[in-house]
Structure formats: structure tokens, C-alpha cells
C-alpha positions, 0 to 999 in steps of 0.5 A, a space after each residue: 686532571 682532577 674534576 671539579 666534583 672531586 675538588 669540591 668533595 675534598 674541600 667539603 671534607 676538609 671543612 667538616 674535619 675542621 669544624 668545632 664538633 669534629 674537634 671536640 670528638 677528636 678530644 680537643 680541649 673545650 674550655 667551657 667543659 673544663 670550667 664546668 668540670 672544675 666547679 665539681 672538683 672545687 666543691 669536693 676540695 671545699 667540703 673536705 677542707 670545711 671551706 663553707 663560704 667557698 662552697 657556698 659561692 659555687 651555688 646559685 643563691 635562689 632556685 636551687 634544687 638538691 636531691 640527696 637519696 630520698 630527700 629534696 631541699 630547695 636551697 644549698 643552705 638547707 642541704 648544707 646545714 641539715 644534711 651535709 654538715 652532720 654527715 661530714 661531721 661523722 668523720 675524723 680525717 675527712 677525705 672527699 673526692 669527686 672522680 670520673 667527672 664528665 661535663 657536657 655543655 650546651 650554651 649557658 647550661 652544663 650537666 656534669 656526672 661524677 662519683 663522690 667518695 667520702 671517707 675517714 675515721 668514722 664516729 659511726 657508720 661506714 668508713 667509706 661512702 661512695 655514691 653517684 652525683 649529677 649537677 646542672 650548672 648555669 653560666 651566670 655573670 661569666 661563671 658556672 654556678 650549680 643550680 641543681 645537685 643530685 647525690 645518691 649513696 
């Protein structure tokens, strides 16, 4: 006969194995992590395609901080116009990819680490730039929005 202590221990093990934290550790897909990750993948596609309005929609309209190498700007629009567009304009046949995208989510905040690769036929400078990026996203009005971006090449 099985003791009540053994049954209780088995029941506790089964409940622990079925918890959301355990499921995430086993690789069960988390839709919030996938959605935050998707924002970073979409950003690369929009930059490559020159779809600036689509890229704009991924960023908060206020309170954004962007760090790029040694420069800090306080809006996506400033970063886009002063730094990013001139940098991307150096390339013909531009290719932008975000790879190794890893997202973590805690409530309405997510942070995402990724690798950024830009390449093409340069008018000046290197043919390829590879860097690391991280982003902080906040869930606003039901969707993930970038509030902080850091890119280092």
C-alpha cells in the first residue's frame, strides 16, 4: 500500500511539472516572447525595405532612448534621420538581418538581445557591418513597442 506522504509527494511533483515556469523551461512556446521577438525581426525587414512608416510604428512616440556606439538620442525620429538613414544610404543592394534574437518577458516589459548584420555594395566603408543590439519593449495598447534600443558595431 502507498503511504499518504508518497501520494502527496507524487501529487506535488505532478503539479510542479505542469507549472508555466516548468513548461517554459522545457521549451514550450511562449506567445509573448514570440511577439516581442517578432518586433525585432520586423524592424530589420522594414529597414531593409526602406519602409520607414512601418519601422516608425514599432517605436513609442515619446520617451524613447537610443544608444548607438557613442551617441545617445532621445527619439526614434532623430536616430532615423541623423544616423540610420545616412548609414544605410551607403549601401546598394542593402541587406539588414537581425539574428540570434532572444527575448525575455516579465509582465508588460520585455528585453531582447540580437545580432545586427548590414551588408550590400558600399559607396564607402566596409561591405558588412556586424554588431550587437538590445531593446527594451513595453506592451502598450495590446502590442509590444520599443522604448529603448542599443546598437553597437
